[in-house]
N, C-alpha and C positions, 0 to 999 in steps of 0.2 A: 257458854259457861264463862264466868269471870276468870281472868288470869292476871298474874303479876310476874315481873321479870326480876330475877335474883342476879345481882351483878357485883356483890361485894361480900366480904367475910361476915359482916354483921347480919345481912339478910340470910346468908347460908346457915349461920348458927341458929337463927330463929326458925328457919325451915326444918333444920335437922331435929330440933326439939319437938316440933309438931309431928314429924314423921315417926319419931321414936314413940310418941304417945298414941299414934293412930293404930287401930286394929288391922288396917290394910291400906295400901296406896297403889295407884296405877303408875307404871313406869314406861318410858320410851327414851331412846337416845338417838342422837344424830352424830355421825363421826366421819372422819376422813382417814382412809387407810392406804392411800396410794403410795405414800412416800415415807412410811414409818414401819418399824419392826412390829409395833403394836398400834392398833387403831387409836387415833387421837380424838378424844371427846371434844365436840364443838358445842353441843347443846344437850341438856337433859331436861325431861319433862316429868313432873310428879303431879299426879291428880288425886285430890281428895273428893269427897262427895259434893263439895260446894265450890271448889276452886282448883285452878291449875297453876302450878309454879313452873316457870320457864327459866332454867338455870343457864346463864351465859358462862360456860365452863372456862374458856380462856380468861375472862375478866375476873372470875372468882379465884382462880388459881388452885389452891389446896382444897380438894373435894373430899378428903378423907373423913371429916365429920359427918357428911351426908352418907357416905358409903357405910360407915359404922352404924348410923341410924337405920338404914335400910336393912341391915342384918338383923334387926330386932323386930321387924314387922313382916306381915304377909305382903309379898310383892306380886301384883297382877300385871301381866303384859302379854304381847302377841309375839311369838317366836323369840322367847326370852334368852335362849342360849347365846345369841349374838351379843346382846347387851351384857350378859353376865360374863362372857369371855373377856370383854374389855376390862371389867372390874377385876377379874382374876389376874389378868396380865399387868394391869396398871397399879392395882392396889392390893393384890394378893388376898382379896376378900370377896365373897359373894353373899348375897342374902340367903339365909338358911331355909326360908320357906317361900314357895313360889306357886303361882297358878298361871299356867300358860294357856291362853285362850285358843291358840292354834292347835295345840296338842289335845285339849279338851274337845274341840270341834271335831277332830278326827274320830273320837269315840262316839260322836253323835251323827256320823254318816257324811261329814263334809269333805273327807279326804285329808291328806297330810299337809297339803300346801295351800289351803284356803287363805286368801288374803284378808287383812283386817277390813278393807272396804267391802268385800263380798259378805263377810260375816255380819258386819254392822247393818248393811242393807237388808239382808235376809232376816235377821233376828230382831232388829230394832226399827226397821223401816226408815233408816237415815242414810242419806247419800253423802259420802265424804268427797271433798274436792281434793283429789290427789294430783295437784298441778305442780308440786314442788319436790317430786321424788328424786330429781337429779340436781337439786339446788346446791349452791355453794354456801355451806353452813359456816364457813369461816368469815364471810362478809359481815360487816357491821356498819350501820345498825341493821337489825333484822327488819325485813319489810313487813307491811301488814299482811300480805299473802303468805309469807313464811310463818308468821305468828299464828295465822288462822290454821295452817297446816299442822303446826306443832301442837296446838291445843286439840284439834280434831283427833290426833293420833292417840291421845290418852283419855279424852273426855268421856268416852263410852265404854271403857274397859271394865269398870266396876259393874255396870249394868250387864255387860256380856258375861261376866263371871257369875252373876246371880242367875241369869237365864240358862247358861250352860250347866250350872250345878243342878238346877231343877231337872233338866233333860237327862243328865247323867244319873241322878237318883232314880228317875222313872225307868231307866234302862238297867238299873242295878250295876252301873259301871263307874260310879264315883270312886270307889276304891282302886279300880284299874288306873284311872287318871291320876289319882294321888300317888300311886306307885311310880308312874312315869315322871311325875314332877320331882320326886325325891332327889334324883341325881343332879338336877339343876342347881341344888343348893350345896353341892359337894365340890370343893375346890379341885379335887383330883379329876373331876369330870372334864376339866378344861386343860389338863396338863398332857402334853405329849411325852411319852416315855423316850428320853434322849437316847436310850440304848436300842430303840427300834425306829428312830427317825430315818435312818438310812434306807429302810425298806420302801420309802416313798420316792426314791430316786429312780427314774426310768432306767432300765437296764440292770438293776440290782439282781433280778431273778436269773440273769445269765452269768453272774460272777461266781468264782470259786470262793471258798470260805476265807482264804487269806485276803483276797481282794475286798470281800465284804468287811473284814476287820479294818482294813485301811479306809474304806468308804465310811465306816461308822466314825472313825476319828476325824476325818475331813468334814463330815456333816456336823459333828459337835463343834469343830473349830469355826465353821461358817456361822453357826447359830450364836456362838459367844461373841463373835465380831459384830454381827448384825444387831444383837441386843445392845452391845456397848455403844454402837454408833446410832442406834434407833433408826435403822433403815431396813427396807425389805431384804429378805435373804438373797433375792436375785441381784441386788445391788452389790453384794459382796462377791459371790461366785455362783454362776448358773449351774443348774442340775447337770447339764451336759459336761461342764468343766469338772465337776466332782467325779462323775463317772469316768471321764478320760484320765484323771489323775489316779484313780483307784486301779485302773488297768495298766497305766504307764509305770506306776510305782517309782517315781523319780527319786534320785538320791542326791543330785547336785542342782545348782542353779542352771547349769547348762541343760540338764535333762528337762527342766521346766520350759525352756524355750522351744521344745519340740511340740508342745501343745498349742496349736494355733489360736484357740479361743481364749487362752490365758494371756491377756495383753501385758505390755511392759509395765504399766502402772501397777497392776495387780502383782506382778512378779516382784516389783520393788517393795511394795508395802506389805505383802503377805508371803513372799517367797520363803523366808526362813521358817515362818509358822507352818506353812504347808509341808515343807520338808520334815519338820519336827513331828507333825501329825502322821505323815507317812511312816516315819521311823517308829512311832508308837504302835501303829498298826502292824508293822513287820515284827515287832517284839512281842506281840500277844502270843502266849503259849498255845500250842495246837489245840489242846483240849478246851481252851476258853474262847476260841474263835466263834463268831456268830454262825448259827445254823442257816443253811440255805432256805430261802422261802419255799413254801409248799408249791409244788408244781400244779399246773391245771389238771383237772380230774381226768382228762383224756377222753377220746371219742367214745370208748366203750362204756364209760360210766356217766357221760354227759346226759344220756337218755334217762338215767336214774335221777339225776338232778332235775331234769325237765319234768319228769313225772311228779316228783315231790313238789316242785314249784306249782304245778297245776293244782295239786291237792290243796296246797296252802292258799292259792288264789280262790279256790272254790269255797273254802272255809271262811276266808275273809269276806267274800261276796255275801255269803249267807248271814254274816254278822255285821254287814255294812261297815267294814273296816278296810283300810288300805292294806294290801298284801305285804307291802314293805314294812308295815308296823308290826307284823306278826313274827316273821323269821327272816333274818338277813341271808342272802344267797351264800355267803361264805360258810354259814353254819350247815346249810344243805350240802355244800361241797365237802365239808369235813365228814359228814355222815357217809357220803358216797365213797370217800377214801377209806374210812375206818370200818364200815360195815358192822355196826354194833350187833351183838349176838342176841340181845333181849331188850325188852322195853326199858328196863332201868338203865342199861348202857346207852340206849338211844336218848333218854331224858338227860343223862349226864353229858353226852356229846353235844346236844343242842344248847344246854346251859341257858334255859329260858327263865324269865320271871314267872311267878306263880300263875298269873292269869293267862299268859301265853301258853304255858305248859298244859293248862286245863283244856284249852281249845285244840291244841296241836298234837300232843304226844300220842294219845291213843289212836286217833285216825291215821297218823303217819306210820305208827308201828303196824297197824292192821294192813295198810297198803304194802309196806315192805315185806311183811310176812305172808302176803297172798290172801289175806282174809277180807280185803276190800278192793274194789275195782273202780276205775274211772270209766264213765260212759257219756257219750254224746247223745243228747235228746233234743227233739224239736228241729232237726236239720231239714226234714222234708217240708216243714211248715215255715222254713226260712227264719227260724228263731232258735238257732243252735245254742245249747247251753250244756256245759260239762257238769255232770253230777257224780256223786260218789255213793257206791252201794256195797253192802256186804255180799260175799260170795260163799 
């Protein structure tokens, strides 16, 4: 397919107008995220039916006109959440309509992690040359091999959308897929709740509520500093340092020196801010302190989670779907803790989308209420398979 390189504002304006007028475009991005708070775009590729535009992001500079144009058309891509997260973080905007070929393929029996190369080979009979997957996309000029790779990554996406749509229609699953695509176009899908970010810190589940309050303030401080400096979080303060500060609860600069992993440079540049964050955590009223994270379900109810997981996997296999696409484990653990008393309470506790609930809720309630049983068949024939039967 023909391609052109966009490397100035005039070219970007022309491309943006064409994108805005197009019914759909294919998209891919190449980025570096090793030393930045938010991944830095190096290259964007936009494919139409007859041409690919390769956008030299650093050369163009202001990409906002193109991001705005993408918000007005259908964007087709493979594993789009990674591309859209960059848009959300860098531009505070994401395309409203999306078709993700990786998600669509999962509804067609390919699994959740099928690669673009595998999908193109199987559906279109084309072999992509994936020789530049670890390429340095900041290097200029782009080499012929890099350009070939960039074009290949978007040139077949529109054909994949057409083929996958036909398969989804034939399986009566197109609406399922469209339901899964919808969150991709919502900005909040890419936002981390700042009031819950502390739960990601190792050791948080062992802290008391006061320590969690302090940890939440320290986590917010780290995020704001990293965002301002545009560096990864770990370049500001490591997770282990945050956990150590939350349990140490320092009140003076001298207290900070007790934490071995907090070096002198960090104490000089962030010491006062750290002490202020700790003080804010200490001042949180008791009633407003964070709740402790849910404990593991425990040995006695782990078997219940395991049985529910087996049923989910059995239903997934029967429908040629990945089990992880149906119900997340934490939802099953929540059911094991709460033990809902009827089908409606179970459905509420699972909090599933409509198509998932249709597949899962009734069989799961029948299993939990003793009206359905799991059975192993075919073991003697060395083809064991778990099945589910009414009792």
